[in-house]
N, C-alpha and C positions, 0 to 999 in steps of 0.2 A: 545464574539468576540476575546478577547485576547487569549483564549485557541485555537481558530481556527487559529489565526496567528502563535502561537507557533507550532501547529501541522504542518502547511505548512512549517515553517522554518526547522523543524526536517526532514520532508520528503525530502525537497530540499537538505538538507545537506547530507542525506544518498544517494540520487541520485547522488550528485556530487562526493562522495567517490567512488561509483560504477563506475561512468563514468571515473574517474581517473584510477581505477584499470583496466578497460576495455581498455583504450587507452594505458596504459603502457604495458599490456600484448600483445596487437595488434602490437605495435611497436617492442617489443622484438621478437615476432614471425616472423615479417617481416624481421628484421635484421638477425635472425637466419637462415631463408631460404636463404637470399641473401648471407650469409657467407658460408653456408653449400653446396650450389649447385656448386660453382666454384671448391671446393676441390674435389668433385667427378669427375668433368670433367678433372682436372689437373692430378688426379691419373690415369685416363684412358689413358691420353696422355703419361704418363711415361711408362706404360706397353706396 
């Protein structure tokens, strides 16, 4: 029984690490798109 509990703890810790990586990359991508789009629009206005 203790081996099963340790297995679930390991699986959940790995899932938590992957969830953090996914969230950070998603937020980074969202911020990148938000910062990148206005620059292209402002460059078009200058031309």
